[in-house]
C-alpha positions in Angstrom: -15.6 -6.3 -23.7 -13.3 -4.3 -21.6 -13.8 -0.5 -21.3 -10.4 1.2 -20.9 -12.1 4.3 -19.7 -13.7 2.4 -16.8 -11.7 2.1 -13.5 -12.8 -0.1 -10.6 -11.6 1.0 -7.2 -11.6 -1.6 -4.5 -12.2 -0.5 -0.9 -13.8 2.7 0.4 -11.3 3.9 3.0 -9.3 7.1 2.8 -7.3 5.9 -0.2 -10.2 4.3 -2.1 -12.5 7.4 -1.8 -9.7 9.7 -2.8 -8.7 7.6 -5.8 -12.2 7.2 -6.9 -12.9 10.9 -6.7 -9.6 11.7 -8.4 -10.3 9.5 -11.4 -13.9 10.6 -11.7 -12.6 14.2 -11.6 -10.4 13.3 -14.6 -13.5 12.2 -16.6 -13.2 8.4 -16.1 -16.1 6.2 -15.4 -15.5 4.9 -11.9 -17.0 2.1 -9.8 -16.2 1.9 -6.1 -16.4 -1.3 -4.1 -17.6 -1.1 -0.5 -17.3 -4.3 1.6 -20.4 -3.7 3.7 -23.8 -3.1 2.2 -24.7 -0.8 5.1 -21.8 1.5 4.2 -23.1 2.1 0.7 -26.0 4.0 2.2 -23.6 6.4 3.9 -22.6 7.9 0.6 -24.6 10.8 -1.0 -27.5 9.5 -3.0 -26.3 11.6 -6.0 -22.8 10.0 -5.6 -21.2 13.5 -5.8 -17.8 13.7 -4.0 -16.2 16.9 -2.7 -12.6 16.5 -3.6 -10.3 19.1 -2.0 -6.7 19.9 -1.3 -4.1 19.7 -4.1 -6.8 18.6 -6.6 -10.3 20.0 -6.4 -13.6 19.2 -7.9 -17.1 17.8 -7.3 -17.1 14.7 -9.5 -19.7 12.0 -9.7 -18.7 8.3 -9.1 -20.9 6.2 -11.4 -21.4 3.2 -9.1 -20.9 2.5 -5.4 -21.7 -1.1 -4.6 -20.9 -4.0 -2.3 -21.3 -6.4 -5.2 -17.8 -7.2 -6.6 -19.2 -8.5 -9.9 -20.9 -5.2 -10.7 -17.9 -3.2 -9.7 -15.2 -5.0 -11.8 -17.4 -5.9 -14.8 -15.9 -4.4 -17.9 -13.2 -2.4 -16.1 -9.9 -2.4 -18.0 -8.1 -1.3 -14.8 -8.8 -2.4 -11.2 -7.1 -0.5 -8.5 -7.0 -2.3 -5.1 -6.7 0.2 -2.2 -7.7 -2.0 0.7 -5.3 -2.6 3.6 -2.9 -5.2 2.4 -3.8 -7.8 5.0 -7.1 -8.1 3.1 -5.5 -8.9 -0.2 -6.3 -12.7 0.0 -10.0 -11.9 0.9 -10.3 -9.4 -2.0 -8.7 -11.9 -4.4 -11.1 -14.6 -3.3 -14.1 -12.4 -3.9 -12.8 -11.1 -7.2 -11.7 -14.5 -8.6 -15.0 -15.6 -10.2 -15.4 -12.3 -12.1 -12.1 -11.5 -13.6 -11.7 -11.8 -17.4 -8.8 -12.0 -19.8 -6.9 -8.8 -20.2 -7.9 -7.0 -17.0 -5.2 -5.3 -15.0 -5.2 -5.5 -11.2 -2.9 -3.1 -9.4 -2.3 -3.3 -5.6 -2.0 0.2 -4.2 0.4 -0.6 -2.6 1.3 -4.2 -2.5 3.2 -3.7 0.8 5.8 -6.6 1.0 5.3 -9.2 -1.7 1.6 -8.5 -2.3 1.5 -9.8 -5.9 2.8 -13.2 -4.6 0.0 -13.4 -2.1 -2.7 -12.1 -4.4 -1.8 -14.4 -7.3 -1.7 -17.4 -5.0 -5.2 -16.5 -3.7 -6.7 -16.1 -7.2 -5.4 -19.4 -8.3 -6.6 -21.1 -5.0 -10.0 -19.8 -5.8 -10.1 -21.1 -9.4 -9.0 -18.0 -11.3 -6.5 -18.9 -14.0 -7.4 -16.1 -16.4 -4.6 -14.2 -18.1 -4.9 -11.1 -16.0 -2.0 -8.7 -15.2 -1.2 -8.4 -11.5 0.9 -5.5 -10.4 1.7 -3.3 -7.4 3.0 0.1 -6.5 5.7 0.6 -3.9 3.6 3.1 -2.0 0.3 4.9 -2.1 0.3 7.8 -4.5 -1.5 10.3 -2.2 -1.1 11.5 1.3 -4.9 11.9 2.0 -7.6 11.7 4.5 -11.5 11.7 4.5 -12.8 13.7 7.5 -16.3 12.8 6.3 -17.7 10.2 3.8 -17.3 11.4 0.2 -15.1 14.3 1.2 -11.5 13.3 0.5 -8.7 15.8 1.0 -5.3 15.4 -0.8 -2.5 16.7 1.4 0.3 15.5 -0.9 1.1 13.6 -4.1 4.3 11.7 -4.4 7.0 13.0 -6.8 7.7 9.5 -7.8 5.7 6.2 -7.9 7.5 3.0 -8.9 5.4 0.1 -10.1 6.1 -3.5 -11.2 4.0 -6.4 -12.5 4.3 -9.9 -11.1 5.5 -11.0 -14.6 8.2 -8.5 -15.3 7.3 -8.5 -19.0 4.0 -6.9 -18.2 5.5 -3.9 -16.4 5.6 -1.6 -19.4 1.9 -2.1 -19.9 1.3 -1.1 -16.3 3.5 1.9 -16.5 1.6 3.1 -19.6 -1.8 2.6 -17.9 -0.8 4.5 -14.8 1.1 7.2 -16.6 -2.2 8.4 -18.1 -3.6 8.8 -14.6 -0.5 10.2 -12.8 1.6 11.9 -15.5 5.2 12.5 -14.9 5.7 10.5 -11.7 5.3 6.8 -12.8 8.5 4.8 -13.0 9.1 1.1 -13.8 10.6 -0.8 -10.9 13.0 -3.7 -11.8 10.6 -6.2 -10.2 8.1 -6.8 -7.4 11.1 -7.6 -5.2 12.0 -4.0 -5.5 8.5 -2.8 -4.6 8.2 -5.4 -1.9 11.4 -4.4 -0.1 10.6 -0.7 -0.6 7.7 -1.0 1.8 8.1 2.3 3.7 4.9 1.9 5.7 6.6 -0.7 7.9 9.2 1.9 8.8 6.9 4.9 9.4 3.8 3.4 10.8 4.0 0.7 13.5 6.8 1.9 15.8 5.4 5.5 16.2 2.1 3.9 17.2 3.8 1.7 19.8 5.9 4.5 21.1 2.9 6.8 21.5 0.4 4.1 22.5 -0.8 5.8 25.8 -1.5 9.1 24.0 -3.5 7.2 21.4 -5.3 5.2 24.1 -6.3 8.5 25.8 -7.5 9.7 22.4 -5.2 12.7 22.5 -5.1 14.7 19.3 -1.6 15.1 17.9 0.1 15.2 14.5 1.3 11.7 13.8 4.5 12.6 12.0 5.3 16.1 13.3 4.6 15.3 17.0 4.7 11.5 17.2 8.1 11.0 15.6 10.7 12.7 17.9 14.4 12.6 17.4 14.6 9.5 19.6 11.8 7.8 17.7 13.3 8.7 14.4 16.6 7.1 15.5 14.9 3.8 16.3 13.1 4.0 12.9 16.5 4.4 11.2 17.8 1.2 12.9 14.7 -0.7 11.8 15.1 0.7 8.3 18.7 -0.4 8.1 17.6 -4.0 8.7 15.1 -3.7 5.8 17.7 -2.4 3.5 20.2 -5.1 4.5 17.7 -7.9 3.9 16.9 -6.5 0.5 20.6 -6.4 -0.4 20.9 -10.1 0.4 18.3 -10.7 -2.3 20.3 -8.5 -4.7 17.9 -5.6 -4.4 19.1 -2.1 -3.7 16.3 0.0 -2.2 16.5 3.6 -0.8 16.7 4.2 2.9 13.8 6.0 4.5 16.0 9.1 4.6 16.5 8.9 0.8 12.9 8.0 0.2 11.6 11.2 1.7 13.7 13.3 -0.7 12.8 11.1 -3.7 9.0 11.2 -3.1 8.5 14.6 -1.5 11.7 16.6 -2.0 12.1 16.7 1.8 15.5 18.0 3.0 17.4 17.9 6.2 20.5 16.3 7.7 18.7 13.6 9.6 15.6 11.4 9.1 13.9 13.5 11.9 14.6 16.7 10.1 13.3 15.4 6.7 10.1 14.2 8.3 9.6 17.6 9.9 10.3 19.2 6.5 7.6 17.2 4.6 4.6 19.5 4.1 2.4 16.5 3.1 2.8 15.1 6.6 2.4 18.3 8.5 -1.3 18.2 9.1 -1.9 14.4 9.3 -3.3 13.6 12.7 -2.6 10.4 14.6 -5.2 7.6 14.8 -7.7 8.1 17.6 -7.9 4.4 18.3 -5.1 1.9 19.0 -6.8 -0.5 16.6 -5.4 0.9 13.5 -4.2 -0.3 10.1 -0.8 1.2 11.1 -0.4 -1.9 13.2 -2.7 -4.6 11.7 -1.6 -3.9 8.1 2.0 -2.8 8.5 3.0 -5.6 11.0 1.3 -8.4 9.1 2.4 -7.3 5.6 5.6 -5.4 6.3 7.5 -6.3 9.4 6.6 -10.0 9.4 7.5 -10.8 5.7 10.8 -8.8 6.0 11.6 -10.7 9.2 11.0 -14.1 7.5 12.8 -13.0 4.3 15.8 -12.3 6.6 15.5 -15.6 8.3 15.5 -17.4 5.0 18.9 -16.0 4.1 20.4 -16.1 7.6 20.2 -12.3 8.4 19.0 -11.3 11.9 16.7 -8.4 12.2 16.5 -7.7 16.0 14.7 -4.4 15.9 12.1 -5.7 13.5 11.8 -8.8 15.6 11.4 -6.7 18.8 8.7 -4.6 17.2 6.7 -7.6 16.1 7.0 -9.1 19.6 6.0 -5.8 21.3 3.0 -5.4 19.0 2.0 -9.0 19.5 2.1 -8.5 23.3 0.2 -5.3 23.4 -2.5 -6.4 20.9 -2.6 -10.0 22.1 -2.2 -11.1 18.5 0.5 -13.4 17.1 1.5 -11.4 14.1 4.1 -13.9 13.0 1.5 -16.6 12.9 -1.2 -14.5 11.2 1.0 -12.4 8.9 2.8 -13.0 5.6 5.1 -15.6 7.1 6.9 -18.5 5.6 3.7 -20.5 5.3 2.0 -17.7 3.3 5.0 -17.0 1.1 7.6 -19.4 -0.3 10.8 -17.5 0.4 12.7 -20.1 -1.6 10.7 -19.0 -4.6 11.4 -15.4 -3.7 15.1 -16.0 -3.6 15.0 -18.0 -6.8 13.3 -15.1 -8.5 15.9 -12.7 -7.1 18.7 -15.0 -8.4 17.0 -15.2 -11.9 16.8 -11.5 -12.1 20.5 -11.1 -11.1 21.4 -13.7 -13.7 19.4 -11.9 -16.4 16.5 -14.3 -16.4 12.8 -13.4 -16.7 
């Protein structure tokens, strides 16, 4: 029996802790999944979270566990907040325990997350009628300076969501609207959310272009200091490639410049100015280690699939390609081989889905 007032949150990073505390603060029964058993002991024994920032409270999270079965059991809604490169592993671990009617939302899916997640569930024997959906971005700009002490710097003005099966999208919108009133909007499809992956624009290149500062563990503000006018100009060139590839699939997505106004109300004549005029970004510090999800997640699940999506329709993406090569060289990791490439995603299926949507199909 599903409990529609129980929410399972999968992953205990900045986003997972913030989301768990936020839901508990609203009065929901919340279970939080932690991958490592040792990390469970790092949380307060009374499970009280100190939520601060734009939303404040001291809620109690009912369950914090490394056992996936206990976390998802009975939950009507499952919110996956793990870095997107772990979606297949999360799906594999979750597959035996999902039941009919549960709703799994990837927060966010990054590029084409529901395709990868659905494929992993099926490969691990889960053919239950569950709803799989994704958001185009993460709803909060947040950080946890200490375990169980999340701080919300900003909340998006708009959050678009889509289900893998477009007919399920209204159900997802209704479920999330109760949690984030006034900002949830239905996206036309997961192609829209997939091509709207703004993380691939804002995260990897500022890391690569500030790599020596991060290597020296210098403290600086990631957006305010790390994205100079020159860096912002390069981001715009990469962003134009993303928008161009999306258009080839019949999907119109906002540029990063437009996205900042839509989600934060940021104003300015250039991308640089809008980043500087985004209060939610003002106090977010840069990673203190070069081994960061801003590379491992956003290369593997953003730059790589957009590159291969372009290749599939004959569109060159030289800035994206250069960023992948540069990251692969610095990190001694073949991101094209290990990311969401044309072996992980059938881009012919992706294009067929796009054509069906354009033709009015389901």
